[in-house]
C-alpha positions as a Markdown table, in Angstrom:
| # | Residue | x | y | z |
|---|---|---|---|---|
| 1 | Met | -91.3 | 32.2 | 42.8 |
| 2 | Ala | -91.8 | 28.7 | 44.2 |
| 3 | Gly | -90.6 | 27.5 | 40.8 |
| 4 | Val | -87.4 | 29.6 | 41.1 |
| 5 | Glu | -86.8 | 28.1 | 44.5 |
| 6 | Ala | -87.0 | 24.6 | 43.5 |
| 7 | Lys | -84.7 | 25.1 | 40.5 |
| 8 | Met | -82.1 | 26.8 | 42.8 |
| 9 | Thr | -82.1 | 23.7 | 45.2 |
| 10 | Gln | -81.8 | 21.3 | 42.4 |
| 11 | Pro | -77.8 | 21.7 | 41.7 |
| 12 | Glu | -77.2 | 21.4 | 45.6 |
| 13 | Gln | -78.9 | 17.7 | 45.4 |
| 14 | Val | -76.7 | 16.7 | 42.4 |
| 15 | Glu | -73.7 | 17.7 | 44.4 |
| 16 | Val | -74.7 | 15.7 | 47.4 |
| 17 | Ser | -75.1 | 12.7 | 45.2 |
| 18 | Lys | -71.5 | 12.9 | 43.9 |
| 19 | Val | -70.2 | 12.8 | 47.2 |
| 20 | Gly | -71.8 | 9.6 | 47.8 |
| 21 | Ser | -69.7 | 8.0 | 45.3 |
| 22 | Val | -66.6 | 8.3 | 47.6 |
| 23 | Pro | -65.3 | 5.1 | 48.8 |
| 24 | Pro | -66.0 | 4.5 | 52.5 |
| 25 | Glu | -63.4 | 4.9 | 55.0 |
| 26 | Gly | -60.9 | 1.9 | 55.7 |
| 27 | Tyr | -61.5 | 0.8 | 52.1 |
| 28 | Asp | -58.6 | -0.1 | 49.5 |
| 29 | Lys | -60.1 | -0.3 | 46.1 |
| 30 | Lys | -57.3 | -2.4 | 45.1 |
| 31 | Cys | -57.9 | -5.2 | 47.9 |
| 32 | Ile | -59.9 | -8.3 | 47.0 |
| 33 | Phe | -60.8 | -8.7 | 50.7 |
| 34 | Cys | -62.1 | -5.0 | 50.9 |
| 35 | Lys | -64.2 | -6.0 | 47.9 |
| 36 | Ile | -65.7 | -9.1 | 49.4 |
| 37 | Val | -66.5 | -7.5 | 52.5 |
| 38 | Asn | -68.6 | -4.6 | 50.6 |
| 39 | Asn | -70.2 | -7.4 | 48.6 |
| 40 | Glu | -68.6 | -6.5 | 45.2 |
| 41 | Met | -67.4 | -10.0 | 44.4 |
| 42 | Gly | -70.6 | -12.2 | 45.0 |
| 43 | Thr | -68.8 | -14.0 | 47.8 |
| 44 | Glu | -71.1 | -15.4 | 50.7 |
| 45 | Leu | -70.3 | -13.7 | 53.9 |
| 46 | Leu | -70.9 | -16.0 | 57.0 |
| 47 | His | -70.4 | -13.2 | 59.3 |
| 48 | Cys | -70.4 | -9.3 | 58.5 |
| 49 | Asp | -70.8 | -6.5 | 61.0 |
| 50 | Glu | -68.7 | -3.1 | 61.5 |
| 51 | Glu | -65.6 | -4.7 | 62.8 |
| 52 | Ile | -65.2 | -8.3 | 61.6 |
| 53 | Ser | -66.4 | -10.3 | 58.4 |
| 54 | Cys | -65.9 | -13.8 | 57.6 |
| 55 | Phe | -66.3 | -16.1 | 54.3 |
| 56 | Arg | -64.8 | -19.5 | 53.1 |
| 57 | Asp | -61.3 | -19.7 | 51.7 |
| 58 | Ile | -61.4 | -20.2 | 48.0 |
| 59 | Lys | -58.7 | -22.9 | 48.3 |
| 60 | Pro | -59.4 | -25.0 | 51.3 |
| 61 | Gly | -56.9 | -26.6 | 53.2 |
| 62 | Ala | -59.2 | -28.4 | 55.8 |
| 63 | Pro | -63.0 | -29.4 | 55.5 |
| 64 | His | -63.7 | -26.1 | 57.3 |
| 65 | His | -61.3 | -23.3 | 56.1 |
| 66 | Tyr | -62.6 | -19.7 | 56.9 |
| 67 | Leu | -61.0 | -16.3 | 56.6 |
| 68 | Val | -61.9 | -14.0 | 59.3 |
| 69 | Val | -60.9 | -10.3 | 58.3 |
| 70 | Pro | -61.4 | -6.9 | 59.8 |
| 71 | Ser | -64.2 | -5.2 | 57.9 |
| 72 | Lys | -62.1 | -2.0 | 57.4 |
| 73 | His | -58.6 | -2.5 | 55.5 |
| 74 | Val | -55.9 | -3.4 | 57.9 |
| 75 | Gly | -52.4 | -4.3 | 56.7 |
| 76 | Asn | -50.6 | -7.7 | 57.2 |
| 77 | Cys | -49.2 | -8.8 | 60.7 |
| 78 | Lys | -45.9 | -6.8 | 60.3 |
| 79 | Ser | -48.0 | -3.5 | 60.4 |
| 80 | Leu | -49.9 | -4.2 | 63.8 |
| 81 | Asn | -48.7 | -2.9 | 67.3 |
| 82 | Lys | -50.0 | -3.6 | 70.7 |
| 83 | Asp | -53.2 | -1.7 | 70.1 |
| 84 | His | -54.5 | -4.3 | 67.6 |
| 85 | Val | -54.6 | -7.1 | 70.2 |
| 86 | Pro | -58.3 | -6.8 | 70.9 |
| 87 | Leu | -58.8 | -6.8 | 67.1 |
| 88 | Val | -56.9 | -10.1 | 66.8 |
| 89 | Lys | -58.8 | -11.7 | 69.8 |
| 90 | Gln | -62.0 | -10.6 | 68.4 |
| 91 | Met | -61.0 | -12.4 | 65.0 |
| 92 | Val | -60.3 | -15.5 | 66.7 |
| 93 | Glu | -63.7 | -15.3 | 68.8 |
| 94 | Thr | -65.3 | -14.8 | 65.6 |
| 95 | Gly | -63.7 | -17.8 | 64.0 |
| 96 | Lys | -64.7 | -19.9 | 66.9 |
| 97 | Glu | -68.4 | -18.9 | 66.5 |
| 98 | Ile | -68.2 | -19.8 | 62.9 |
| 99 | Leu | -67.0 | -23.0 | 63.7 |
| 100 | Gln | -69.6 | -23.6 | 66.3 |
| 101 | Lys | -72.5 | -22.8 | 63.8 |
| 102 | Asn | -71.0 | -25.4 | 61.5 |
| 103 | Asn | -71.0 | -28.1 | 64.5 |
| 104 | Ile | -67.4 | -28.0 | 65.3 |
| 105 | Thr | -66.9 | -28.2 | 68.8 |
| 106 | Asp | -63.5 | -29.9 | 69.3 |
| 107 | Leu | -61.4 | -26.8 | 69.4 |
| 108 | Ser | -58.3 | -28.7 | 70.2 |
| 109 | Asp | -58.0 | -29.9 | 66.5 |
| 110 | Val | -58.4 | -26.3 | 65.1 |
| 111 | Arg | -55.5 | -24.1 | 63.4 |
| 112 | Phe | -55.8 | -20.4 | 64.0 |
| 113 | Gly | -53.3 | -18.3 | 62.2 |
| 114 | Phe | -51.6 | -16.0 | 59.8 |
| 115 | His | -49.2 | -16.1 | 57.0 |
| 116 | Trp | -46.2 | -13.9 | 57.9 |
| 117 | Pro | -45.1 | -11.5 | 55.3 |
| 118 | Pro | -43.9 | -11.8 | 52.6 |
| 119 | Phe | -45.7 | -15.1 | 52.6 |
| 120 | Cys | -49.3 | -13.6 | 52.5 |
| 121 | Ser | -50.9 | -13.3 | 49.0 |
| 122 | Val | -53.4 | -10.5 | 50.0 |
| 123 | Thr | -51.9 | -7.7 | 52.4 |
| 124 | His | -55.3 | -7.2 | 54.1 |
| 125 | Leu | -55.0 | -8.9 | 57.5 |
| 126 | His | -56.7 | -12.2 | 57.6 |
| 127 | Leu | -57.1 | -15.1 | 60.1 |
| 128 | His | -57.1 | -18.5 | 58.8 |
| 129 | Val | -59.5 | -21.0 | 60.6 |
| 130 | Leu | -59.0 | -24.5 | 59.6 |
| 131 | Ala | -60.8 | -27.5 | 61.1 |
| 132 | Pro | -60.1 | -30.2 | 61.8 |
| 133 | Ala | -56.5 | -29.7 | 61.6 |
| 134 | Ser | -56.0 | -33.6 | 61.7 |
| 135 | Gln | -57.7 | -34.0 | 58.3 |
| 136 | Met | -55.6 | -31.2 | 56.4 |
| 137 | Ser | -53.7 | -32.6 | 53.4 |
| 138 | Phe | -49.9 | -32.9 | 53.2 |
| 139 | Met | -49.5 | -29.5 | 51.2 |
| 140 | Ser | -51.7 | -27.7 | 53.7 |
| 141 | Arg | -49.9 | -29.0 | 56.6 |
| 142 | Leu | -46.7 | -27.3 | 55.2 |
| 143 | Phe | -48.6 | -24.0 | 54.3 |
| 144 | Tyr | -50.1 | -23.7 | 57.7 |
| 145 | Arg | -47.4 | -25.3 | 59.8 |
| 146 | Ile | -46.9 | -24.2 | 63.1 |
| 147 | Asn | -43.3 | -22.6 | 64.1 |
| 148 | Ser | -42.5 | -21.9 | 60.5 |
| 149 | Tyr | -41.0 | -19.0 | 58.9 |
| 150 | Trp | -44.3 | -18.3 | 56.8 |
| 151 | Phe | -47.1 | -18.8 | 59.4 |
| 152 | Ile | -47.8 | -17.6 | 62.9 |
| 153 | Thr | -50.5 | -18.9 | 65.2 |
| 154 | Ala | -52.9 | -16.6 | 66.6 |
| 155 | Asp | -51.7 | -17.0 | 70.2 |
| 156 | Gln | -48.0 | -16.4 | 68.9 |
| 157 | Leu | -49.2 | -13.0 | 67.2 |
| 158 | Ile | -51.0 | -11.7 | 70.2 |
| 159 | Glu | -47.8 | -12.8 | 72.6 |
| 160 | Leu | -45.5 | -10.8 | 70.0 |
| 161 | Leu | -47.8 | -7.8 | 69.8 |
| 162 | Asn | -48.0 | -7.7 | 73.5 |
| 163 | Ser | -44.1 | -8.0 | 73.8 |
| 164 | Lys | -43.6 | -5.0 | 71.2 |
| 165 | Glu | -44.8 | -2.4 | 73.6 |
| 166 | Glu | -42.6 | -3.7 | 76.4 |
| 167 | Thr | -39.4 | -3.4 | 74.5 |
| 168 | Asn | -40.1 | 0.3 | 73.4 |
């Protein structure tokens, strides 16, 4: 009788293992940043927790160029609302921590910002952290130019998100 009971429980165990193959919540299988955060790309993660992850940009625009992303998939800047302000602030704080770990202490020579759609190559929200900004190349100064149509600083985004609810 014990042998029969063991056989009866085996199919249930197989069913449970099939459920484990479901992608985690907040994961977009087509998103390169989701794949990086889930260690599918072999990219070194400089920071990773349930909320925020950070890694180096593959085309650095400054000696220190990091991307800080939500660990779960979040769309681009245009998809955000006032409820996302704490997330954006947390992304900036994580960027500052990564800079400090890499001996960048002059935060007045750092650029924190986002490409404004449609000028972003990946739709997963990502903060560019560039330092020292004074050492950016000519092309990088264009790509990450403050007060342009294609790039918005973290402070400008926070201000925009805070004003959204006030106008609604």
